C-alpha positions as CSV (number, residue, x, y, z in Angstrom):
1,M,3.9,7.0,-8.7
2,T,2.7,3.7,-6.8
3,E,6.0,2.4,-4.5
4,R,6.8,-0.7,-2.7
5,I,9.8,-2.0,-0.7
6,G,10.3,-6.1,-1.5
7,S,10.5,-8.1,0.9
8,I,13.7,-8.1,3.0
9,V,15.5,-11.3,3.9
10,E,18.7,-11.3,6.0
11,I,21.9,-13.0,5.2
12,V,22.2,-14.0,8.5
13,A,19.2,-12.1,10.7
14,R,16.5,-10.1,9.7
15,G,17.0,-6.1,9.4
16,D,14.8,-3.4,9.8
17,N,12.4,-2.7,6.9
18,S,11.5,1.2,6.6
19,E,9.7,2.4,3.9
20,S,9.8,5.5,2.6
21,T,7.9,7.7,-0.1
22,F,9.4,10.1,-2.6
23,A,9.8,11.1,-6.4
24,Y,11.9,12.4,-9.0
25,P,11.2,13.1,-13.0
26,V,12.2,9.5,-14.1
27,G,9.7,7.1,-14.3
28,E,6.6,9.0,-15.0
29,T,5.2,8.5,-18.1
30,A,2.8,5.7,-18.8
31,M,5.2,2.0,-18.8
32,S,5.0,0.4,-22.6
33,S,6.8,-2.7,-21.3
34,P,4.3,-5.8,-21.7
35,L,5.5,-6.5,-17.9
36,P,4.9,-5.3,-14.8
37,G,8.4,-5.5,-13.6
38,M,11.6,-6.5,-15.3
39,D,11.7,-7.9,-18.9
40,P,13.5,-11.1,-19.5
41,F,13.5,-10.4,-23.2
42,L,16.3,-7.4,-22.3
43,E,18.6,-10.5,-20.8
44,I,18.8,-12.2,-24.4
45,E,18.7,-9.4,-26.9
46,E,19.8,-5.6,-25.6
47,W,21.6,-6.6,-22.4
48,E,24.5,-4.4,-23.2
49,D,22.5,-1.4,-23.7
50,F,20.4,-1.8,-20.8
51,H,23.2,-2.0,-18.9
52,T,24.8,1.2,-19.4
53,T,21.6,3.0,-19.8
54,Y,20.2,1.4,-16.9
55,N,23.1,3.2,-14.6
56,T,22.8,6.4,-16.1
57,V,19.1,6.7,-15.1
58,I,20.4,5.4,-11.5
59,R,22.7,8.6,-11.6
60,E,20.1,10.7,-12.4
61,A,17.7,9.6,-9.9
62,L,19.5,9.6,-7.1
63,S,21.7,12.9,-8.1
64,P,19.2,15.6,-7.1
65,R,18.8,13.5,-3.7
66,V,22.5,13.1,-2.5
67,E,23.5,16.8,-3.7
68,P,25.4,18.9,-2.5
69,R,27.1,16.7,0.5
70,Y,27.8,14.0,-2.4
71,V,28.2,13.4,-6.0
72,V,27.7,9.9,-8.0
73,R,29.8,8.8,-10.9
74,V,29.7,6.2,-13.6
75,E,33.1,4.4,-13.1
76,R,34.6,1.4,-15.5
77,R,35.9,-1.9,-14.8
78,V,38.4,-3.2,-17.6
79,Y,39.5,-6.7,-18.1
80,F,40.3,-9.4,-20.6
81,E,37.8,-12.5,-20.9
82,H,39.0,-15.8,-22.4
83,A,36.2,-17.4,-24.1
84,D,35.6,-21.1,-23.1
85,G,33.0,-22.2,-25.6
86,V,30.5,-21.8,-23.3
87,D,27.2,-20.3,-24.6
88,D,25.8,-18.8,-20.9
89,G,22.2,-17.8,-23.4
90,I,23.2,-13.9,-23.1
91,G,22.7,-12.6,-26.3
92,R,25.4,-9.9,-27.5
93,A,27.5,-8.3,-30.5
94,D,30.2,-10.7,-31.9
95,V,33.0,-7.9,-32.0
96,A,35.6,-9.4,-32.4
97,L,34.9,-11.9,-35.0
98,L,33.1,-8.9,-37.1
99,L,36.5,-7.0,-37.0
100,A,38.7,-10.1,-38.2
101,E,35.9,-10.8,-41.1
102,N,35.8,-7.2,-42.3
103,S,39.1,-5.6,-41.6
104,G,41.3,-4.3,-44.4
105,S,40.3,-3.8,-47.9
106,G,38.1,-6.7,-48.6
107,A,40.7,-8.1,-50.9
108,T,41.8,-11.8,-50.0
109,P,45.5,-12.0,-48.6
110,R,48.0,-13.8,-51.0
111,E,49.0,-16.9,-49.8
112,E,52.3,-18.1,-50.5
113,N,52.6,-21.1,-52.8
114,V,54.0,-23.6,-50.4
115,V,53.6,-27.5,-50.6
116,A,52.7,-29.1,-47.6
117,T,53.5,-32.5,-46.7
118,I,50.0,-33.4,-44.9
119,S,46.7,-32.2,-45.1
120,A,45.8,-28.7,-42.6
121,T,43.2,-28.7,-40.4
122,E,41.9,-25.6,-39.0
123,C,41.4,-24.4,-35.4
124,L,39.9,-21.5,-33.2
125,L,42.5,-19.8,-31.1
126,P,41.3,-18.2,-27.9
127,I,42.0,-14.3,-28.4
128,P,41.3,-12.4,-25.5
129,E,38.2,-9.8,-25.8
130,E,38.6,-6.7,-24.1
131,K,35.4,-5.9,-21.8
132,R,34.2,-2.9,-20.3
133,E,31.5,-2.4,-17.4
134,T,29.8,-0.2,-15.7
135,Y,29.0,0.6,-12.2
136,L,28.1,3.6,-9.8
137,V,29.8,5.2,-6.9
138,I,28.9,8.1,-4.5
139,R,31.4,10.0,-3.3
140,A,31.7,12.7,-0.6
141,R,32.1,15.9,-2.3
142,E,34.4,17.4,-0.1
143,T,36.5,14.4,0.5
144,W,36.0,12.2,-2.7
145,E,36.0,9.4,-0.4
146,V,33.7,6.6,-1.9
147,V,31.0,6.4,0.3
148,T,28.7,3.6,-1.7
149,V,29.5,1.3,-4.5
150,L,26.5,0.4,-6.6
151,E,26.7,-2.9,-8.9
152,L,24.3,-3.9,-11.7
153,L,25.6,-7.3,-12.4
154,S,26.2,-8.3,-15.8
155,P,26.2,-12.1,-17.5
156,S,30.2,-12.3,-17.0
157,N,29.8,-11.8,-13.3
158,K,27.3,-15.1,-13.1
159,H,29.2,-17.0,-15.6
160,R,31.0,-19.6,-13.8
161,G,34.7,-20.1,-14.4
162,S,34.8,-17.1,-16.6
163,D,37.3,-14.4,-16.0
164,G,34.7,-11.5,-15.5
165,R,32.8,-13.7,-12.5
166,R,36.7,-13.8,-10.9
167,E,37.1,-10.2,-11.8
168,Y,33.7,-9.1,-9.9
169,L,34.4,-11.5,-7.0
170,Q,37.9,-10.0,-6.6
171,K,36.4,-6.2,-6.6
172,R,33.5,-7.3,-4.6
173,E,35.7,-8.8,-1.7
174,E,38.1,-5.6,-1.8
175,V,34.5,-3.5,-1.1
176,L,33.3,-6.1,2.0
177,R,36.6,-5.6,3.4
178,S,36.3,-1.8,3.2
179,Q,34.6,1.2,5.0
180,T,32.4,1.3,1.9
181,H,28.8,0.0,1.5
182,L,27.9,-1.9,-1.3
183,V,24.5,-2.7,-3.3
184,E,24.3,-5.0,-5.8
185,I,21.5,-5.3,-8.2
186,D,20.8,-8.8,-10.1
187,L,18.1,-8.3,-13.2
188,L,19.4,-11.4,-15.0
189,R,17.7,-14.7,-14.4
190,G,20.2,-16.4,-16.1
191,G,23.6,-17.4,-14.6
192,E,25.2,-18.5,-11.1
193,R,24.2,-16.6,-8.3
194,L,26.9,-14.6,-6.0
195,P,27.8,-16.3,-3.0
196,T,26.5,-15.8,0.4
197,R,26.9,-17.8,3.6
198,T,23.3,-18.8,3.8
199,P,20.9,-19.5,1.2
200,L,18.7,-16.7,-1.1
201,P,15.1,-16.9,-0.8
202,S,13.4,-18.1,-3.8
203,A,13.0,-15.6,-6.8
204,D,13.9,-14.4,-10.0
205,Y,15.4,-10.9,-9.1
206,Y,17.5,-9.6,-6.2
207,A,18.8,-6.9,-4.7
208,I,21.2,-6.6,-1.7
209,V,22.4,-4.0,0.7
210,S,25.4,-4.6,2.3
211,R,26.3,-1.6,5.3
212,R,29.8,-1.9,6.1
213,Y,28.8,-1.3,9.9
214,R,26.3,-4.2,10.1
215,R,28.5,-7.1,7.8
216,P,28.5,-9.6,7.5
217,R,24.7,-8.8,7.4
218,G,23.2,-8.0,4.6
219,E,19.5,-6.6,3.7
220,V,18.5,-8.8,0.4
221,Y,15.2,-7.4,-1.5
222,A,13.9,-10.7,-3.6
223,W,11.0,-10.7,-6.2
224,T,9.8,-12.5,-9.3
225,L,8.9,-11.6,-12.9
226,R,5.4,-10.6,-11.8
227,D,6.1,-8.0,-9.5
228,P,7.4,-4.6,-10.2
229,L,10.8,-4.1,-9.4
230,P,11.1,-3.0,-5.9
231,T,12.5,0.7,-4.0
232,I,15.3,0.1,-2.4
233,P,17.6,2.0,0.4
234,I,20.6,3.7,-0.9
235,P,23.4,3.9,2.2
236,L,25.2,6.9,2.7
237,R,27.3,8.2,5.9
238,T,26.0,7.6,9.6
239,E,24.9,10.8,10.2
240,D,22.9,10.9,6.6
241,P,19.6,8.8,6.3
242,D,19.3,6.4,3.8
243,V,18.2,7.8,0.2
244,P,15.5,5.8,-1.7
245,L,15.9,4.1,-5.1
246,D,12.6,3.2,-6.9
247,L,14.5,0.3,-9.3
248,Q,11.2,0.7,-11.2
249,A,10.5,4.3,-11.9
250,V,14.4,3.7,-13.4
251,F,13.1,0.7,-15.5
252,T,10.4,2.3,-17.0
253,T,12.0,5.8,-18.0
254,V,15.0,3.4,-19.7
255,Y,12.4,1.3,-21.1
256,D,10.8,4.1,-22.8
257,R,13.7,6.2,-23.8
258,A,15.4,3.4,-25.3
259,R,11.9,2.2,-27.2
260,Y,12.7,-1.1,-26.4
261,D,9.0,-2.2,-27.5
262,L,10.5,-1.4,-31.0
263,S,13.8,-3.9,-31.1
264,L,12.6,-6.8,-28.4
265,D,11.8,-9.8,-30.4
266,Y,8.6,-11.3,-28.1
267,T,8.5,-14.3,-29.7
268,K,11.7,-15.8,-29.1
269,P,12.2,-18.3,-26.5
270,L,13.2,-17.4,-23.2
271,R,16.8,-19.0,-21.7
272,P,16.8,-20.1,-18.6
273,P,13.2,-21.0,-19.5
274,L,10.3,-20.1,-17.3
275,H,8.7,-22.0,-14.6
276,E,5.9,-23.8,-15.6
277,A,3.1,-21.8,-14.0
278,D,4.4,-18.5,-15.3
279,V,4.3,-19.8,-19.1
280,P,0.6,-19.1,-19.6
281,W,0.7,-15.8,-17.5
282,L,3.6,-14.5,-19.6
283,R,1.8,-15.4,-23.0
284,E,-1.8,-13.7,-21.5
285,R,0.8,-10.2,-21.0
286,L,2.1,-10.6,-24.5
287,E,-1.0,-10.9,-26.1
288,A,-2.7,-8.0,-24.2
289,F,0.7,-5.8,-25.5
290,R,0.2,-7.0,-28.9
291,S,-3.4,-6.0,-28.8
292,R,-2.3,-2.9,-27.4
293,E,-0.1,-2.1,-30.2
294,N,-2.8,-2.7,-32.6
295,E,-5.1,-0.6,-31.2
């Protein structure tokens, strides 16, 4: 298994760049994805399933490396999203609409025979939709103290003006003011990036590692669509060394387990559109993928 540490850029100043080598049982099967790293088609079709599964496999990867001093747990954030009519380009199931149209026995409700004095038009009312987002915490086993929070960003966290973004930024601020490390992984090309005091390097994907004792400085790992996902350090208590997390190995395991090669439509246009230079590159990768399927 080949491992790499992504290019590290400080939000304020440059930090240490130390590479660790390790292996764990996830990600050891041959990669079936047509791309060397992140698959942007997941962003428009299978994101909710991918988000949940990716967090689960991260826990599987980290738990053997931090036990018995620490435990890794999946936690959930619940909030209500008020639709604003803006299409953020992220595919998701219209659960509320489906339930409303198919509730009951299927019979048409009886309407009262009332004569209106003017003609009525229809409008759509803003019914809030309950959202549940998972994230990971690493807790000290003896005290149950939260040592590190790991967040895989969701589309709602990057949708300007959304309840999901406001909710996430509020929780983010609470962690940044606490004694807890924060690791944020952004595998979404679309949406608005999280705020930083200095510009992020040009890239498609990011991971930010914020150590509690180095704030406001944070380590930024940036990579493009053409790159494998990097290995990033997961900080623990000061007396314990970082644990390396191979994001590419996790991705490969998730993609293969879920068989996204069977469900993703690689003929759909990507949103946001690719950079012009990446269009022929992606076309070649997909053609090779289709040829491999037909063998």
